SEDOLUM-84634 format. One line per 4 residues: number of its first residue (from 1); their letters; for each residue y, z, x of C-alpha. Coordinates in steps of 0.05 Angstrom, whole numbers, always signed. Example, Ala and Ser with C-alpha at 12.3 -4.5 7.8 and 13.67 -1.06 7.14 Angstrom:
REM SEDOLUM-84634
1) AS) -90 +156 +246 ~ -21 +143 +273
This chain:
REM SEDOLUM-84634
1) MNFK) -1683 -873 -228 ~ -1715 -825 -279 ~ -1695 -753 -289 ~ -1758 -725 -256
5) KLTM) -1745 -764 -192 ~ -1672 -742 -190 ~ -1694 -670 -198 ~ -1742 -676 -139
9) IAVL) -1687 -705 -94 ~ -1641 -647 -112 ~ -1695 -596 -95 ~ -1707 -628 -28
13) AAAQ) -1633 -627 -11 ~ -1626 -555 -33 ~ -1686 -534 +9 ~ -1658 -569 +70
17) TALV) -1590 -536 +62 ~ -1621 -466 +51 ~ -1660 -469 +116 ~ -1605 -500 +159
21) VPAA) -1539 -469 +138 ~ -1552 -396 +158 ~ -1566 -413 +231 ~ -1510 -394 +278
25) GAEG) -1511 -412 +351 ~ -1548 -458 +397 ~ -1613 -476 +363 ~ -1599 -471 +289
29) AVTG) -1524 -460 +284 ~ -1468 -497 +247 ~ -1416 -494 +301 ~ -1397 -567 +311
33) TTET) -1394 -559 +387 ~ -1432 -594 +443 ~ -1460 -555 +502 ~ -1493 -581 +566
37) IQNI) -1552 -542 +594 ~ -1591 -571 +653 ~ -1557 -639 +641 ~ -1585 -643 +570
41) TANT) -1533 -652 +516 ~ -1551 -616 +452 ~ -1510 -610 +388 ~ -1511 -539 +363
45) DAAS) -1504 -555 +289 ~ -1563 -547 +242 ~ -1575 -621 +231 ~ -1582 -640 +304
49) NAKQ) -1626 -579 +317 ~ -1671 -604 +262 ~ -1676 -670 +300 ~ -1689 -635 +367
53) DGAA) -1748 -593 +347 ~ -1777 -645 +300 ~ -1788 -592 +247 ~ -1729 -596 +200
57) NAAG) -1723 -668 +175 ~ -1722 -680 +102 ~ -1796 -698 +96 ~ -1819 -639 +137
61) IADN) -1779 -587 +98 ~ -1800 -616 +32 ~ -1873 -612 +50 ~ -1866 -539 +67
65) SKNG) -1815 -517 +15 ~ -1864 -469 -16 ~ -1878 -426 +45 ~ -1819 -441 +89
69) EPSN) -1861 -464 +149 ~ -1844 -528 +187 ~ -1882 -589 +165 ~ -1934 -623 +209
73) NAAG) -1899 -687 +189 ~ -1836 -666 +226 ~ -1800 -719 +268 ~ -1829 -717 +339
77) KDQT) -1825 -757 +403 ~ -1786 -822 +398 ~ -1770 -808 +325 ~ -1701 -813 +296
81) ATGT) -1680 -760 +245 ~ -1615 -762 +208 ~ -1590 -700 +173 ~ -1528 -693 +130
85) TNTG) -1498 -628 +110 ~ -1455 -636 +49 ~ -1411 -576 +60 ~ -1346 -613 +66
89) TTTN) -1327 -676 +100 ~ -1364 -664 +166 ~ -1424 -708 +179 ~ -1468 -702 +241
93) TGTT) -1514 -758 +260 ~ -1559 -756 +322 ~ -1615 -797 +352 ~ -1667 -762 +396
97) DGNN) -1698 -800 +453 ~ -1760 -761 +470 ~ -1774 -800 +533 ~ -1711 -787 +573
101) GNIN) -1691 -721 +542 ~ -1622 -744 +519 ~ -1593 -736 +450 ~ -1540 -786 +429
105) QNDS) -1495 -759 +377 ~ -1434 -768 +334 ~ -1403 -701 +322 ~ -1337 -691 +287
109) GKTG) -1331 -622 +317 ~ -1301 -604 +384 ~ -1338 -623 +447 ~ -1343 -580 +510
113) DVQS) -1388 -565 +568 ~ -1418 -498 +587 ~ -1384 -473 +651 ~ -1426 -466 +714
117) GNSQ) -1442 -394 +731 ~ -1434 -361 +798 ~ -1485 -312 +825 ~ -1464 -240 +833
121) TDPT) -1503 -188 +872 ~ -1519 -123 +837 ~ -1562 -72 +874 ~ -1593 -47 +809
125) SQDG) -1668 -53 +800 ~ -1696 -116 +769 ~ -1768 -97 +757 ~ -1757 -79 +685
129) SKNT) -1775 -16 +646 ~ -1831 +1 +599 ~ -1824 -15 +526 ~ -1813 +44 +480
133) QDQP) -1880 +33 +445 ~ -1919 -21 +481 ~ -1929 -35 +554 ~ -1897 -100 +578
137) GDVN) -1942 -159 +565 ~ -1946 -226 +533 ~ -1957 -236 +459 ~ -2022 -270 +437
141) PNGQ) -2013 -300 +367 ~ -2088 -297 +354 ~ -2086 -223 +340 ~ -2086 -191 +410
145) TNGQ) -2036 -175 +464 ~ -2046 -188 +537 ~ -2044 -123 +575 ~ -2024 -78 +517
149) NDAS) -2048 -47 +453 ~ -2027 -69 +385 ~ -1973 -25 +356 ~ -2012 -16 +292
153) DPGK) -2075 +8 +327 ~ -2062 +28 +400 ~ -2134 +49 +411 ~ -2169 -18 +396
157) DGKS) -2139 -68 +445 ~ -2095 -102 +394 ~ -2149 -114 +341 ~ -2142 -96 +268
161) AGTS) -2168 -29 +248 ~ -2209 -64 +194 ~ -2169 -38 +135 ~ -2123 -75 +88
165) VTSV) -2060 -103 +119 ~ -1992 -91 +88 ~ -1944 -149 +91 ~ -1876 -132 +118
169) DPLQ) -1811 -165 +96 ~ -1776 -187 +160 ~ -1710 -185 +124 ~ -1715 -109 +124
173) AGSD) -1707 -105 +201 ~ -1656 -57 +230 ~ -1587 -81 +248 ~ -1602 -74 +322
177) QLIL) -1667 -114 +319 ~ -1683 -187 +331 ~ -1750 -209 +301 ~ -1787 -269 +330
181) MMNS) -1843 -297 +287 ~ -1906 -317 +325 ~ -1924 -391 +325 ~ -1859 -404 +289
185) NKMY) -1787 -422 +304 ~ -1764 -370 +254 ~ -1720 -313 +277 ~ -1691 -257 +234
189) QNGK) -1629 -216 +249 ~ -1586 -175 +202 ~ -1624 -200 +142 ~ -1614 -273 +158
193) LYLA) -1662 -328 +178 ~ -1647 -370 +240 ~ -1687 -428 +269 ~ -1700 -435 +344
197) GQPM) -1702 -503 +377 ~ -1778 -494 +388 ~ -1828 -446 +358 ~ -1849 -386 +399
201) AVKN) -1908 -414 +438 ~ -1966 -390 +481 ~ -1988 -426 +544 ~ -2044 -399 +586
205) GVSY) -2036 -331 +554 ~ -1960 -329 +566 ~ -1911 -325 +508 ~ -1851 -371 +513
209) VAIR) -1786 -372 +474 ~ -1730 -422 +468 ~ -1679 -393 +516 ~ -1616 -415 +479
213) AMVE) -1636 -384 +413 ~ -1659 -321 +448 ~ -1594 -316 +486 ~ -1548 -329 +427
217) HAGL) -1580 -275 +384 ~ -1592 -223 +437 ~ -1519 -219 +456 ~ -1527 -253 +523
221) KLTY) -1485 -304 +559 ~ -1514 -372 +579 ~ -1486 -419 +632 ~ -1512 -473 +678
225) DNKT) -1502 -482 +753 ~ -1498 -557 +767 ~ -1505 -547 +842 ~ -1570 -507 +841
229) KETI) -1596 -537 +776 ~ -1606 -467 +748 ~ -1599 -440 +678 ~ -1564 -373 +681
233) IMKD) -1567 -313 +634 ~ -1517 -257 +642 ~ -1509 -190 +609 ~ -1468 -130 +630
237) GKEL) -1461 -155 +701 ~ -1534 -172 +709 ~ -1554 -244 +725 ~ -1619 -282 +714
241) RFKT) -1628 -353 +742 ~ -1684 -400 +719 ~ -1707 -469 +743 ~ -1749 -519 +705
245) NSNV) -1823 -520 +725 ~ -1815 -458 +769 ~ -1851 -392 +758 ~ -1800 -356 +801
249) YRVD) -1732 -334 +775 ~ -1677 -295 +810 ~ -1653 -229 +784 ~ -1586 -210 +816
253) GVST) -1604 -255 +874 ~ -1674 -227 +884 ~ -1732 -276 +873 ~ -1781 -249 +821
257) KMKG) -1846 -280 +798 ~ -1856 -295 +724 ~ -1923 -298 +688 ~ -1914 -372 +678
261) PAYQ) -1866 -429 +696 ~ -1805 -447 +655 ~ -1810 -516 +623 ~ -1774 -567 +578
265) QNNV) -1803 -587 +511 ~ -1766 -636 +466 ~ -1703 -621 +505 ~ -1710 -546 +493
269) FMVP) -1714 -500 +554 ~ -1772 -451 +546 ~ -1782 -387 +588 ~ -1832 -329 +587
273) LTSI) -1807 -277 +538 ~ -1823 -219 +584 ~ -1780 -248 +641 ~ -1719 -234 +598
277) TQAL) -1741 -168 +567 ~ -1763 -137 +632 ~ -1704 -158 +674 ~ -1653 -136 +622
281) NIPY) -1692 -74 +600 ~ -1698 -98 +528 ~ -1751 -56 +491 ~ -1798 -93 +444
285) TVDQ) -1857 -80 +400 ~ -1913 -125 +376 ~ -1931 -126 +302 ~ -1997 -165 +302
289) ANKR) -2011 -153 +229 ~ -1948 -190 +209 ~ -1946 -237 +268 ~ -1880 -214 +295
293) VILT) -1847 -190 +359 ~ -1790 -141 +348 ~ -1736 -135 +401 ~ -1691 -75 +400
297) LSTK) -1621 -97 +418 ~ -1572 -43 +436 ~ -1503 -65 +414 ~ -1470 +2 +424
301) PVAA) -1414 +5 +475 ~ -1431 +45 +537 ~ -1385 +99 +561 ~ -1383 +115 +635
305) FTVS) -1332 +143 +684 ~ -1325 +173 +753 ~ -1285 +233 +776 ~ -1246 +237 +841
309) PSEI) -1234 +268 +890 ~ -1301 +297 +908 ~ -1272 +365 +924 ~ -1231 +396 +867
313) YAGE) -1193 +460 +876 ~ -1172 +504 +818 ~ -1098 +500 +803 ~ -1085 +450 +859
317) TTVT) -1123 +384 +854 ~ -1100 +329 +808 ~ -1163 +297 +780 ~ -1169 +222 +771
321) YTTQ) -1216 +193 +718 ~ -1238 +121 +727 ~ -1273 +91 +666 ~ -1330 +42 +674
325) TKVS) -1341 +25 +601 ~ -1387 -33 +581 ~ -1387 -72 +516 ~ -1432 -126 +488
329) NGLE) -1419 -192 +452 ~ -1348 -198 +475 ~ -1323 -138 +436 ~ -1265 -94 +458
333) IVDE) -1257 -19 +463 ~ -1209 +4 +409 ~ -1215 +80 +413 ~ -1240 +135 +458
337) RWEG) -1251 +209 +456 ~ -1254 +260 +513 ~ -1281 +331 +514 ~ -1266 +379 +571
341) KEDV) -1220 +331 +607 ~ -1164 +364 +647 ~ -1116 +335 +697 ~ -1115 +401 +736
345) FQEA) -1170 +452 +726 ~ -1143 +522 +727 ~ -1208 +560 +734 ~ -1262 +554 +788
349) GPHT) -1333 +540 +768 ~ -1372 +484 +733 ~ -1334 +442 +683 ~ -1367 +391 +636
353) ITHY) -1328 +328 +616 ~ -1354 +282 +561 ~ -1329 +214 +541 ~ -1341 +171 +479
357) VQDS) -1315 +100 +465 ~ -1312 +58 +402 ~ -1315 -18 +401 ~ -1280 -66 +354
361) SGQW) -1342 -69 +309 ~ -1334 +5 +295 ~ -1393 +30 +335 ~ -1386 +92 +378
365) SDPY) -1422 +100 +444 ~ -1470 +154 +462 ~ -1436 +211 +499 ~ -1429 +204 +575
369) TVTV) -1424 +270 +611 ~ -1404 +290 +681 ~ -1405 +361 +708 ~ -1358 +377 +765
373) NVVK) -1356 +440 +807 ~ -1285 +466 +814 ~ -1278 +511 +874 ~ -1227 +564 +885
377) PNEP) -1165 +543 +924 ~ -1173 +535 +999 ~ -1160 +598 +1038 ~ -1128 +586 +1106
381) PVAK) -1169 +607 +1167 ~ -1155 +673 +1200 ~ -1140 +670 +1275 ~ -1159 +731 +1314
385) FTTD) -1183 +751 +1383 ~ -1189 +813 +1427 ~ -1184 +826 +1501 ~ -1229 +877 +1535
389) KDEY) -1167 +914 +1560 ~ -1092 +917 +1548 ~ -1073 +922 +1621 ~ -1100 +885 +1683
393) KMGE) -1090 +882 +1757 ~ -1071 +816 +1788 ~ -1135 +776 +1799 ~ -1175 +819 +1751
397) KVTI) -1218 +781 +1702 ~ -1192 +779 +1630 ~ -1248 +775 +1578 ~ -1225 +744 +1513
401) TDLS) -1269 +747 +1450 ~ -1252 +699 +1394 ~ -1259 +732 +1326 ~ -1228 +677 +1283
405) TDDE) -1258 +666 +1214 ~ -1255 +617 +1156 ~ -1282 +625 +1085 ~ -1318 +558 +1092
409) NAIV) -1335 +566 +1165 ~ -1295 +502 +1175 ~ -1249 +514 +1234 ~ -1242 +446 +1268
413) SREW) -1195 +462 +1326 ~ -1171 +519 +1369 ~ -1108 +515 +1412 ~ -1097 +569 +1465
417) LNDR) -1037 +589 +1504 ~ -1047 +631 +1567 ~ -1121 +639 +1557 ~ -1131 +643 +1632
421) KAFF) -1187 +683 +1664 ~ -1138 +721 +1709 ~ -1065 +725 +1724 ~ -1033 +731 +1793
425) TPGP) -961 +749 +1775 ~ -942 +818 +1749 ~ -910 +829 +1682 ~ -926 +820 +1608
429) VTIR) -966 +759 +1586 ~ -972 +735 +1515 ~ -1037 +701 +1496 ~ -1034 +658 +1433
433) LTVT) -1088 +625 +1390 ~ -1077 +574 +1334 ~ -1136 +553 +1291 ~ -1139 +496 +1241
437) DKHG) -1190 +486 +1185 ~ -1216 +420 +1158 ~ -1162 +420 +1104 ~ -1106 +425 +1155
441) ATSE) -1090 +497 +1140 ~ -1072 +537 +1203 ~ -1067 +608 +1226 ~ -1038 +638 +1289
445) FQKT) -1052 +703 +1326 ~ -1023 +729 +1391 ~ -1030 +789 +1436 ~ -989 +813 +1496
449) INIT) -1024 +843 +1556 ~ -993 +873 +1618 ~ -1006 +852 +1690 ~ -993 +907 +1741
453) NETL) -968 +901 +1813 ~ -1036 +918 +1841 ~ -1081 +862 +1867 ~ -1156 +861 +1855
457) YTED) -1170 +789 +1880 ~ -1128 +734 +1907 ~ -1129 +669 +1867 ~ -1175 +636 +1919
461) QFNK) -1223 +695 +1918 ~ -1223 +697 +1842 ~ -1238 +622 +1835 ~ -1297 +625 +1882
465) LFTD) -1327 +685 +1845 ~ -1314 +668 +1772 ~ -1305 +593 +1762 ~ -1362 +571 +1718
469) VGDK) -1416 +524 +1745 ~ -1393 +453 +1727 ~ -1319 +471 +1726 ~ -1270 +458 +1781
473) FTFD) -1216 +497 +1818 ~ -1161 +481 +1868 ~ -1159 +504 +1940 ~ -1130 +484 +2008
477) GSQV) -1173 +422 +2022 ~ -1136 +406 +2086 ~ -1179 +458 +2122 ~ -1246 +424 +2105
481) PSWK) -1248 +374 +2163 ~ -1245 +434 +2211 ~ -1306 +468 +2181 ~ -1375 +464 +2212
485) NLQY) -1407 +396 +2201 ~ -1481 +404 +2186 ~ -1522 +357 +2230 ~ -1579 +343 +2183
489) QISS) -1643 +303 +2192 ~ -1651 +236 +2155 ~ -1715 +202 +2134 ~ -1733 +157 +2075
493) EPST) -1783 +139 +2023 ~ -1801 +66 +2011 ~ -1762 +41 +1951 ~ -1725 -25 +1947
497) LIRS) -1655 -22 +1919 ~ -1629 -83 +1881 ~ -1555 -73 +1871 ~ -1517 -119 +1823
501) NSPE) -1444 -99 +1829 ~ -1409 -163 +1851 ~ -1372 -196 +1820 ~ -1356 -128 +1790
505) TVYQ) -1305 -160 +1744 ~ -1336 -221 +1710 ~ -1290 -277 +1687 ~ -1342 -328 +1664
509) EGLL) -1414 -329 +1643 ~ -1466 -341 +1697 ~ -1518 -312 +1744 ~ -1493 -246 +1773
513) YRET) -1551 -233 +1821 ~ -1623 -252 +1831 ~ -1676 -219 +1875 ~ -1751 -207 +1878
517) GLGN) -1781 -137 +1880 ~ -1851 -110 +1893 ~ -1876 -39 +1886 ~ -1824 +16 +1880
521) TRFM) -1758 -15 +1861 ~ -1691 +17 +1841 ~ -1635 -19 +1805 ~ -1561 -6 +1803
525) VHHV) -1520 -49 +1756 ~ -1445 -43 +1746 ~ -1403 -99 +1715 ~ -1339 -108 +1675
529) NSTG) -1329 -162 +1622 ~ -1263 -198 +1633 ~ -1281 -265 +1601 ~ -1236 -255 +1541
533) KNMK) -1294 -257 +1491 ~ -1355 -217 +1471 ~ -1411 -221 +1522 ~ -1479 -191 +1535
537) LYVI) -1510 -168 +1600 ~ -1585 -181 +1610 ~ -1638 -164 +1662 ~ -1694 -216 +1660
541) ATNT) -1761 -204 +1696 ~ -1803 -264 +1715 ~ -1875 -264 +1740 ~ -1871 -319 +1793
545) NADT) -1946 -317 +1804 ~ -1978 -378 +1772 ~ -2048 -349 +1768 ~ -2046 -274 +1758
549) AAQL) -2015 -229 +1705 ~ -1967 -176 +1730 ~ -1951 -107 +1704 ~ -1882 -76 +1709
553) TIQD) -1872 -2 +1694 ~ -1802 +25 +1679 ~ -1803 +97 +1703 ~ -1731 +124 +1699
557) FGMG) -1671 +94 +1665 ~ -1599 +114 +1650 ~ -1542 +72 +1622 ~ -1469 +84 +1607
561) GPNL) -1425 +40 +1564 ~ -1402 -9 +1541 ~ -1337 +29 +1551 ~ -1267 +14 +1575
565) YPTL) -1270 +69 +1628 ~ -1313 +52 +1690 ~ -1315 +123 +1716 ~ -1341 +149 +1650
569) TGKV) -1396 +96 +1645 ~ -1416 +112 +1716 ~ -1420 +187 +1702 ~ -1460 +177 +1638
573) STER) -1509 +130 +1673 ~ -1525 +182 +1727 ~ -1531 +238 +1675 ~ -1580 +198 +1633
577) YFQS) -1618 +175 +1695 ~ -1631 +247 +1717 ~ -1648 +267 +1645 ~ -1701 +212 +1641
581) MQNQ) -1733 +240 +1704 ~ -1741 +307 +1668 ~ -1765 +284 +1600 ~ -1800 +217 +1618
585) TARQ) -1771 +184 +1555 ~ -1755 +119 +1592 ~ -1826 +104 +1613 ~ -1848 +35 +1591
589) VINL) -1904 -12 +1613 ~ -1888 -87 +1609 ~ -1942 -140 +1618 ~ -1922 -208 +1644
593) APGE) -1968 -268 +1639 ~ -1969 -317 +1697 ~ -1901 -351 +1699 ~ -1875 -310 +1640
597) SKVV) -1804 -284 +1634 ~ -1781 -225 +1592 ~ -1717 -187 +1580 ~ -1726 -117 +1608
601) MTDI) -1684 -54 +1606 ~ -1665 -78 +1536 ~ -1616 -21 +1523 ~ -1568 -59 +1568
605) SKVK) -1566 -119 +1522 ~ -1570 -83 +1455 ~ -1494 -76 +1449 ~ -1443 -131 +1461
609) MKQG) -1390 -121 +1514 ~ -1320 -131 +1488 ~ -1263 -153 +1533 ~ -1251 -99 +1586
613) DTIS) -1317 -63 +1573 ~ -1359 -37 +1631 ~ -1435 -25 +1633 ~ -1468 +18 +1687
617) ALAD) -1543 +28 +1694 ~ -1592 +61 +1742 ~ -1667 +52 +1738 ~ -1732 +61 +1776
621) AFSD) -1791 +15 +1766 ~ -1858 -4 +1797 ~ -1893 -72 +1797 ~ -1962 -90 +1822
625) LPIQ) -1941 -162 +1839 ~ -1875 -193 +1861 ~ -1826 -198 +1803 ~ -1763 -239 +1804
629) YSFI) -1703 -204 +1771 ~ -1644 -243 +1745 ~ -1579 -209 +1724 ~ -1537 -251 +1677
633) MIDE) -1476 -245 +1632 ~ -1471 -295 +1575 ~ -1438 -305 +1508 ~ -1466 -256 +1457
637) SKDP) -1491 -312 +1413 ~ -1535 -346 +1465 ~ -1609 -336 +1478 ~ -1618 -308 +1549
641) LQTL) -1685 -340 +1564 ~ -1664 -408 +1541 ~ -1596 -403 +1576 ~ -1622 -376 +1643
645) PYLT) -1644 -444 +1673 ~ -1574 -473 +1663 ~ -1532 -417 +1693 ~ -1495 -424 +1759
649) NLER) -1488 -370 +1812 ~ -1424 -329 +1807 ~ -1387 -315 +1873 ~ -1382 -245 +1901
653) DVHN) -1318 -206 +1901 ~ -1297 -147 +1946 ~ -1352 -104 +1915 ~ -1424 -102 +1936
657) RGTY) -1488 -136 +1917 ~ -1552 -139 +1957 ~ -1623 -117 +1966 ~ -1637 -56 +2009
661) PDST) -1702 -24 +2033 ~ -1715 +51 +2038 ~ -1665 +69 +1984 ~ -1691 +140 +1974
665) RLIR) -1659 +180 +2030 ~ -1688 +248 +2050 ~ -1640 +298 +2081 ~ -1663 +365 +2109
669) YDDL) -1626 +423 +2142 ~ -1666 +483 +2164 ~ -1615 +528 +2199 ~ -1579 +584 +2162
673) VGDT) -1519 +558 +2122 ~ -1467 +595 +2082 ~ -1451 +652 +2128 ~ -1390 +613 +2151
677) PSRL) -1354 +555 +2117 ~ -1391 +490 +2129 ~ -1397 +420 +2101 ~ -1450 +366 +2091
681) VLGD) -1420 +296 +2091 ~ -1448 +239 +2047 ~ -1428 +166 +2041 ~ -1383 +162 +2103
685) NSQD) -1421 +107 +2140 ~ -1421 +151 +2202 ~ -1462 +213 +2195 ~ -1492 +181 +2133
689) PNLT) -1497 +107 +2152 ~ -1496 +52 +2099 ~ -1561 +17 +2083 ~ -1564 -55 +2108
693) GLDG) -1598 -112 +2072 ~ -1591 -183 +2048 ~ -1556 -219 +1992 ~ -1614 -245 +1949
697) IYGT) -1577 -309 +1930 ~ -1547 -330 +1996 ~ -1594 -294 +2045 ~ -1535 -267 +2084
701) ETSN) -1533 -196 +2113 ~ -1497 -144 +2073 ~ -1480 -70 +2079 ~ -1485 -21 +2020
705) AGNF) -1416 +10 +2023 ~ -1418 +81 +1996 ~ -1493 +77 +1989 ~ -1487 +69 +1913
709) GVLY) -1556 +66 +1883 ~ -1586 +109 +1938 ~ -1622 +171 +1913 ~ -1611 +230 +1960
713) KITV) -1662 +286 +1961 ~ -1628 +342 +2000 ~ -1664 +405 +2022 ~ -1625 +463 +2052
717) SRVA) -1681 +512 +2067 ~ -1639 +573 +2087 ~ -1578 +586 +2046 ~ -1548 +654 +2058
721) PHTL) -1540 +706 +2003 ~ -1476 +702 +1962 ~ -1461 +630 +1982 ~ -1418 +584 +1939
725) ITLN) -1439 +510 +1938 ~ -1386 +460 +1913 ~ -1374 +385 +1913 ~ -1308 +364 +1944
729) PRGG) -1288 +289 +1941 ~ -1255 +261 +2003 ~ -1243 +189 +1983 ~ -1208 +196 +1917
733) LYTG) -1228 +212 +1845 ~ -1301 +230 +1832 ~ -1342 +247 +1771 ~ -1417 +249 +1761
737) VVMV) -1479 +292 +1755 ~ -1520 +327 +1808 ~ -1589 +358 +1802 ~ -1592 +428 +1833
741) NGQP) -1661 +460 +1836 ~ -1683 +412 +1781 ~ -1625 +426 +1734 ~ -1570 +375 +1719
745) VQVA) -1500 +400 +1736 ~ -1435 +366 +1715 ~ -1385 +350 +1769 ~ -1326 +376 +1730
749) KNVS) -1341 +380 +1656 ~ -1303 +326 +1616 ~ -1255 +314 +1675 ~ -1254 +286 +1745
753) VNAP) -1247 +320 +1812 ~ -1193 +294 +1858 ~ -1191 +291 +1933 ~ -1178 +331 +1974
757) HEAS) -1156 +396 +1941 ~ -1205 +404 +1883 ~ -1277 +427 +1884 ~ -1330 +430 +1828
761) VLYR) -1378 +489 +1828 ~ -1452 +469 +1835 ~ -1488 +534 +1851 ~ -1483 +606 +1875
765) TGNG) -1539 +641 +1912 ~ -1558 +712 +1894 ~ -1572 +773 +1936 ~ -1624 +740 +1981
769) EENV) -1632 +678 +2025 ~ -1653 +617 +1984 ~ -1682 +547 +1991 ~ -1637 +500 +1952
773) EIWY) -1655 +428 +1932 ~ -1600 +380 +1912 ~ -1613 +310 +1884 ~ -1552 +265 +1885
777) TAAP) -1535 +192 +1873 ~ -1464 +165 +1876 ~ -1437 +153 +1806 ~ -1413 +81 +1798
781) GSNL) -1338 +78 +1789 ~ -1325 +139 +1833 ~ -1300 +142 +1904 ~ -1336 +160 +1969
785) PINL) -1346 +197 +2014 ~ -1359 +267 +1987 ~ -1372 +334 +2021 ~ -1420 +388 +1997
789) LFTP) -1385 +453 +2017 ~ -1421 +518 +2033 ~ -1375 +579 +2034 ~ -1387 +654 +2034
793) LPEV) -1368 +688 +1968 ~ -1316 +744 +1970 ~ -1340 +815 +1962 ~ -1345 +837 +1890
797) KLP) -1297 +895 +1875 ~ -1294 +944 +1818 ~ -1230 +942 +1776
């Protein structure tokens, strides 16, 4: 072999080594490791990368040794390229099979697989941010950009300005820049040349890069999920997932469309460049003149922290700082610096805290600043009240005015002792008030008044005159049966009552009640879940007419529960029922096609019933055709319409279910009332007889005990001046709401009234005779009968 030929061989070997050795990482790195991405095994040393992209075999490099570009004679599909790096004793030999995408290799280095990645959800945005100089778009290697202006001439759509072009040395790029050469597999970073597995390419106007090379040099982490067949990129807690031949990728679990599909070429996975830059907020610029794309990679550590608690008091609160520092490329934080940090701030006002961190490469982060507002120490509330006098007669009204204050207006509770409206025993009485603010600080104030031996009112007189409407008082209820019993007139309005109240306590799922209604229909529903699991209660309306559509109008509706206390759910249902009459908020028109079924009164089934929960509901409706109503209780997970045909009837218990006509009862009394003690009895099945009807399932006769679900419209046309009207239960505990002259009145606010010695104030007439209208319906869960009492008020006296 002559000297000239030996010289040429040496040049070829030197050129090959110069282009291959600097590469570090996946495509173009001398690492001696094997990684598996999408089931493709690829050696990450320079020789095997030369085989993969068919651009770095000996012949190809020799042909292009003058300009450094890959040769057109590079090894391609089904070619075998063997590269030897004479840097020691390590030799890597690989054979590329372009048909099946596998690379067989003999690598003296260590072998390992990339671990599968697991998706993490991050609520941060994934739509990307604008580049610092150019709008996001895809690079066109022919001298234009798609959707953006060229950086060198932003006013001419990416075309040259027509002047001479200055060539730029890519080796002069900044330390935080990664330069991708267009139509080339060359990449420059920190003054070094690296080769990607495939050149940066354009398909249908979309710029693609080899994902492994991009990831390695952009400080990202690459893994592969064997289950989902997804290639995963992660950085700073953000996750991108790609699939071959798909133009959709997932950013933190959210599917996002790319400008083109990912694909495999010569065993190299290619993705649109902008899918990575936008999702990870990597700014880039396009240098058309020098055919390069410049990515700005921030490698600084990021300082961040939170301050707790949210309320900080000067001189009192110990402040906790929780750092949330982020680093890139697997570096560690080695130093930090704080400004304005204090464990306990001594002065009130705004305080600025700044944090810096330094990573193991020596870089310091930008400052991260938080401003906290330190407030002055909490001042306890000040309890205070006054009385209109210091001395009172027995039975004289004591007026107490609360004057308590707090610097934050944050008093959360008041506890009184002896804050009665009157006293009926002579002697000194100490009234005490304790207030508590939201921080738990308390204050107490007390005042002693004197009660003389003189009597202004007896306790009974005082209660009748001064008990607030909606509150209750005690009296001698044993006298009530001897009072005058008002013999009122009864009539009715046509309205069918469908009462579903048996079995009241439900032990298994099934059909509670079924009945058909036409025209004006009222519903009363009251059931307790005792199945031991979560259930739902449904009302299903079915148009049984096979030929004609029906219309159902819900007019009034009130529901209580689900709740563990039946009396409370019953009271709330009546309160909301009367409220809906006033504001018409429950009105709803439901159209039913022939044979169609729909769930109606959907508030009932919105919330699951836990074990022991009760639901009560009252409603008025109107239908133009017969509608069949089914009341069911089923497992919360089941579909009511699909389950309905398979449910069996549940047996009645001691409570009542049935269908009753004429359920709006009109009561009228036209004689003078209130001049002497008298009573009007309701729900006793004597003077006020029970409605009679039929069980809609069995067709047997039934009696509506207590007349629950009946709406009473009571008119007392002549109530004497200065008359007290109260509700006195006679069958046990009672709570509910009554409408008096169109206004809802609580039957004992937040409490119940007990038989027979308690009465709740409903109304007082003034100086003249009055017509009083009372609308009443028995609250489910309460006890009947009740008496409406009409008693003369005591004479008002001056102190």
